[in-house]
Backbone bond lengths (Angstrom), bond angles and torsions (degrees), N, CA, C in turn:
res aa  C-N    CA-C-N  psi(-1)  N-CA   C-N-CA  omega(-1)  CA-C   N-CA-C  phi
1 X - - - 1.446 - - 1.528 111.54 -
2 X 1.366 115.62 -45.68 1.467 119.32 -179.45 1.524 110.92 -63.66
3 X 1.318 116.39 -31.54 1.480 121.36 179.36 1.535 109.86 -62.15
4 X 1.303 117.59 -42.34 1.467 121.79 179.88 1.530 110.24 -65.05
5 X 1.320 116.56 -43.05 1.465 120.79 179.35 1.530 110.24 -63.91
6 X 1.345 117.73 -41.34 1.465 121.18 177.53 1.526 110.72 -62.93
7 X 1.327 117.60 -42.14 1.475 121.68 178.57 1.531 110.57 -62.31
8 X 1.319 116.84 -42.65 1.467 120.80 179.29 1.520 109.83 -64.33
9 X 1.315 118.03 -43.75 1.468 121.92 178.77 1.526 110.76 -62.51
10 X 1.337 118.08 -41.61 1.457 122.05 178.85 1.531 110.20 -63.58
11 X 1.337 117.38 -42.82 1.465 121.16 178.48 1.534 110.53 -64.94
12 X 1.328 116.07 -38.87 1.462 120.65 179.22 1.530 110.48 -62.52
13 X 1.340 117.74 -45.05 1.467 121.62 178.44 1.526 111.01 -63.20
14 X 1.318 116.42 -40.25 1.468 120.50 179.06 1.526 110.70 -64.21
15 X 1.330 117.77 -43.12 1.466 121.81 178.51 1.525 110.71 -63.90
16 X 1.325 117.44 -39.40 1.464 120.70 178.42 1.524 110.91 -63.39
17 X 1.355 117.31 -40.42 1.472 120.80 176.95 1.526 110.90 -63.62
18 X 1.331 117.00 -44.57 1.463 121.77 -179.83 1.526 110.08 -61.90
19 X 1.316 117.50 -44.89 1.470 121.32 -179.59 1.529 110.95 -64.86
20 X 1.331 118.25 -38.10 1.466 121.47 178.21 1.529 110.25 -65.17
21 X 1.336 117.49 -42.06 1.469 121.28 177.85 1.524 110.61 -64.12
22 X 1.325 117.16 -41.72 1.458 121.26 179.26 1.524 110.98 -64.44
23 X 1.311 117.19 -43.59 1.465 121.07 179.05 1.530 110.43 -62.38
24 X 1.329 117.44 -39.20 1.465 120.74 178.77 1.523 110.72 -64.47
25 X 1.324 117.92 -39.45 1.468 121.77 178.17 1.521 111.33 -66.82
26 X 1.315 117.26 -43.22 1.462 121.44 -177.43 1.527 110.60 -66.46
27 X 1.320 116.85 -39.23 1.456 120.94 -176.64 1.522 113.16 -78.91
28 X 1.334 117.54 -14.30 1.459 121.24 -178.17 1.528 109.75 -71.65
29 X 1.342 118.17 129.36 1.470 119.01 179.79 1.525 111.27 -67.86
30 X 1.338 115.25 152.78 1.459 120.77 -178.85 1.527 111.01 -95.29
31 X 1.327 117.97 22.25 1.456 121.48 179.36 1.515 109.40 -151.53
32 X 1.327 114.58 160.26 1.453 121.55 175.54 1.531 106.79 -135.71
33 X 1.329 116.44 109.17 1.465 121.55 -177.83 1.526 112.19 -60.96
34 X 1.333 115.86 -39.61 1.465 120.14 -175.41 1.527 112.45 -63.18
35 X 1.330 117.26 -43.27 1.466 120.74 -177.68 1.521 112.92 -94.30
36 X 1.353 116.82 -0.95 1.472 123.32 -178.76 1.532 110.90 58.11
37 X 1.336 115.43 41.91 1.465 121.90 -174.12 1.532 111.59 -117.33
38 X 1.325 115.19 136.47 1.464 122.99 173.60 1.515 109.13 -107.28
39 X 1.315 117.21 151.93 1.455 121.90 174.70 1.531 108.03 -102.69
40 X 1.337 118.49 122.33 1.466 119.52 -177.17 1.524 112.31 -73.66
41 X 1.332 115.69 160.21 1.459 120.83 173.65 1.525 107.90 -74.87
42 X 1.336 116.46 138.80 1.457 121.62 -173.48 1.519 110.51 -136.18
43 X 1.339 115.65 143.67 1.455 122.03 173.00 1.526 107.21 -126.78
44 X 1.340 116.95 130.85 1.459 121.91 178.80 1.523 107.66 -119.17
45 X 1.340 116.03 122.34 1.463 120.59 179.52 1.520 109.05 -123.99
46 X 1.326 114.48 131.75 1.460 120.05 -179.92 1.518 110.10 -102.29
47 X 1.328 115.81 120.82 1.455 121.58 175.14 1.514 109.26 -102.57
48 X 1.318 115.87 -173.88 1.464 120.24 -178.53 1.529 111.63 -66.59
49 X 1.349 116.72 -40.90 1.462 120.73 -175.82 1.533 113.81 -111.31
50 X 1.351 117.60 -21.57 1.464 121.64 -174.21 1.518 112.41 -132.12
51 X 1.320 114.11 161.64 1.456 121.91 167.29 1.523 105.19 -113.97
52 X 1.332 116.49 127.07 1.463 121.29 -179.65 1.522 108.77 -110.50
53 X 1.323 115.39 124.70 1.457 122.06 178.95 1.522 107.17 -112.59
54 X 1.335 116.84 123.07 1.451 122.44 178.00 1.528 107.92 -112.73
55 X 1.343 115.74 130.50 1.462 120.98 -173.88 1.522 109.32 -128.37
56 X 1.329 116.51 132.50 1.459 123.09 177.57 1.530 108.35 -88.69
57 X 1.356 116.54 112.36 1.462 121.43 -178.83 1.532 110.60 -126.74
58 X 1.336 117.50 71.84 1.469 119.20 178.74 1.530 110.74 -68.70
59 X 1.324 115.75 152.92 1.466 122.57 176.99 1.529 112.89 62.58
60 X 1.342 115.81 31.23 1.463 121.29 179.78 1.527 108.13 -126.96
61 X 1.330 115.85 143.63 1.460 121.48 173.85 1.521 109.11 -102.53
62 X 1.325 115.73 149.11 1.469 122.12 -176.16 1.533 112.15 -52.08
63 X 1.326 117.00 -39.84 1.462 121.68 -177.50 1.530 112.94 -65.37
64 X 1.316 117.08 -17.86 1.464 121.41 -176.75 1.524 113.44 -100.47
65 X 1.338 116.57 16.06 1.462 121.21 179.67 1.523 109.17 -107.33
66 X 1.324 115.83 134.13 1.465 121.48 175.27 1.522 108.11 -124.50
67 X 1.329 115.95 132.48 1.458 122.53 178.88 1.524 109.38 -120.53
68 X 1.321 115.60 137.87 1.459 121.74 176.50 1.526 106.99 -132.97
69 X 1.330 116.65 130.63 1.465 119.38 -178.81 1.519 110.85 -128.36
70 X 1.331 114.49 142.25 1.458 122.34 168.39 1.525 105.60 -120.16
71 X 1.307 116.73 -175.76 1.467 119.02 179.11 1.523 112.16 -63.75
72 X 1.344 118.66 -26.24 1.465 120.73 -175.43 1.522 115.65 -120.82
73 X 1.354 117.95 -5.44 1.461 119.28 -178.55 1.524 112.16 -137.54
74 X 1.326 114.91 156.00 1.461 122.78 171.27 1.528 105.99 -129.14
75 X 1.338 116.14 125.52 1.461 121.79 178.05 1.517 108.80 -110.37
76 X 1.322 115.91 130.62 1.458 122.53 -179.56 1.522 107.88 -119.40
77 X 1.344 116.26 129.43 1.453 122.57 174.17 1.517 107.23 -131.70
78 X 1.320 117.30 136.17 1.463 121.04 179.70 1.521 109.69 -150.69
79 X 1.333 114.88 136.19 1.457 121.31 177.24 1.526 108.63 -93.18
80 X 1.328 116.70 134.52 1.466 120.44 177.44 1.526 110.11 -71.82
81 X 1.346 116.05 151.96 1.471 121.11 178.04 1.517 110.80 -57.45
82 X 1.315 115.88 -42.02 1.462 121.15 177.58 1.521 108.10 -145.04
83 X 1.291 115.94 157.54 1.458 121.76 -179.24 1.531 110.21 -58.90
84 X 1.319 116.33 133.76 1.463 121.78 177.78 1.520 107.92 -98.97
85 X 1.326 116.60 123.97 1.467 121.07 -179.73 1.526 109.75 -108.79
86 X 1.300 114.60 136.12 1.458 121.28 176.97 1.521 107.53 -118.62
87 X 1.322 116.28 127.61 1.471 121.05 179.55 1.525 109.34 -120.16
88 X 1.310 114.80 139.48 1.461 119.58 176.96 1.521 107.57 -130.95
89 X 1.304 114.76 124.93 1.464 119.98 -179.58 1.528 108.07 -99.40
90 X 1.270 115.81 148.96 1.454 121.77 179.19 1.514 107.22 175.80
91 X 1.305 116.02 -147.47 1.463 119.27 177.21 1.530 108.92 -61.32
92 X 1.331 115.46 -42.21 1.459 119.53 173.78 1.519 107.56 -117.02
93 X 1.302 116.33 145.54 1.459 120.87 179.19 1.521 108.06 -91.14
94 X 1.325 116.25 124.19 1.453 120.82 179.38 1.520 109.10 -114.19
95 X 1.318 116.01 140.86 1.452 120.96 177.01 1.515 107.75 -140.62
96 X 1.315 115.72 134.88 1.455 120.75 177.50 1.523 107.62 -139.41
97 X 1.319 116.97 149.42 1.461 119.81 177.73 1.529 109.24 -126.54
98 X 1.327 114.44 150.63 1.461 121.18 179.83 1.519 108.93 -125.40
99 X 1.334 116.09 143.85 1.461 121.05 -176.89 1.525 113.93 -119.16
100 X 1.337 117.34 -20.43 1.464 118.40 -177.64 1.528 112.46 -155.90
101 X 1.338 113.22 166.00 1.461 122.77 174.71 1.528 108.45 -106.19
102 X 1.328 116.13 148.71 1.465 120.77 171.48 1.518 108.97 -154.14
103 X 1.331 115.35 137.72 1.466 120.02 178.65 1.523 108.50 -154.36
104 X 1.328 116.08 133.87 1.462 122.24 172.40 1.521 106.52 -109.58
105 X 1.321 115.77 121.94 1.466 121.40 -175.46 1.517 109.88 -110.40
106 X 1.333 115.48 125.65 1.465 120.98 173.34 1.526 107.59 -80.59
107 X 1.313 117.55 123.93 1.464 121.50 -178.73 1.526 110.41 -86.39
108 X 1.345 117.42 147.08 1.468 119.95 -176.33 1.525 114.32 -71.75
109 X 1.329 117.84 -21.69 1.476 122.78 179.36 1.515 108.66 -141.36
110 X 1.341 116.75 162.28 1.455 120.83 175.12 1.525 109.87 -66.25
111 X 1.341 115.66 142.77 1.461 121.45 179.41 1.526 109.25 -125.14
112 X 1.342 115.35 172.40 1.460 122.11 175.21 1.534 106.19 -104.40
113 X 1.344 118.77 95.39 1.467 121.25 -171.91 1.524 114.11 -59.54
114 X 1.329 117.34 -36.15 1.462 119.59 -177.03 1.527 113.81 -69.78
115 X 1.330 118.12 -11.73 1.466 121.84 177.64 1.532 112.84 -104.23
116 X 1.322 117.32 8.54 1.466 121.43 -179.27 1.528 110.36 -69.06
117 X 1.333 115.71 148.98 1.464 122.42 177.10 1.523 108.09 -130.20
118 X 1.339 115.91 147.81 1.470 120.22 -178.88 1.520 110.62 -137.87
119 X 1.349 114.83 145.42 1.468 122.71 175.09 1.520 107.64 -131.63
120 X 1.336 115.50 145.59 1.464 120.62 177.98 1.518 108.52 -133.94
121 X 1.338 116.31 122.25 1.456 120.88 -179.53 1.527 109.05 -150.54
122 X 1.330 116.10 131.77 1.469 122.93 176.49 1.532 113.35 52.06
123 X 1.326 116.73 41.37 1.458 120.17 176.67 1.518 115.40 80.79
124 X 1.341 116.79 4.86 1.468 120.73 179.79 1.530 109.25 -115.62
125 X 1.320 115.67 123.39 1.459 122.34 177.03 1.522 108.31 -100.91
126 X 1.330 116.33 131.43 1.470 121.05 176.38 1.520 108.01 -123.30
127 X 1.325 115.98 123.28 1.460 122.34 179.84 1.524 107.97 -117.16
128 X 1.331 115.93 125.95 1.464 121.31 178.68 1.523 107.59 -110.98
129 X 1.334 114.44 120.77 1.458 121.25 -177.44 1.533 109.21 -117.64
130 X 1.351 118.41 116.31 1.465 119.79 178.40 1.532 110.92 -67.36
131 X 1.325 115.32 136.23 1.467 119.81 -179.73 1.528 109.80 -74.31
132 X 1.320 114.65 145.30 1.452 121.98 176.61 1.525 107.54 -78.97
133 X 1.309 116.18 127.31 1.464 120.87 -179.12 1.516 107.91 -92.17
134 X 1.329 116.10 124.49 1.458 119.94 -175.40 1.520 113.36 -91.43
135 X 1.297 117.54 -13.91 1.457 119.83 179.98 1.511 111.16 -144.27
136 X 1.277 116.94 160.04 1.459 122.66 179.50 1.534 109.30 -129.64
137 X 1.314 114.51 149.02 1.458 120.21 175.34 1.531 108.36 -72.69
138 X 1.311 116.97 139.39 1.448 121.99 178.96 1.519 109.16 -100.60
139 X 1.323 115.41 122.45 1.460 119.36 179.52 1.523 109.99 -82.99
140 X 1.304 115.23 139.44 1.466 121.51 179.00 1.524 108.31 -99.96
141 X 1.312 116.13 126.10 1.474 120.11 -179.99 1.501 110.84 -96.53
């Protein structure tokens, strides 16, 4: 009986940690005024053999994109074609400009960075990262 209660308590603590991490991500702004940086929209999908990362990079040219990968992260940096200005009118007039995108993505599994492939078309970047296989089937002779 105590084992079941301990398991439930452990699951409860794990869920609380996950919810706290999610809340921190949601509340984090997608821009930094000081560095003039925007965070692009990103989708990460895990397949059987690959992890596919799709990134929305409007107003960017292929030559201005830099990708860096490790076994557990993908970093995307891109310079906008021209400075993007945002103006907000109200009691006080606010104006901010952005010059580039940057995002560091934690990958759900280890990948092989040197085998990654990327395509960029119509403002959409797609990066395919092969997953690192930790075990192999043993054939019996």
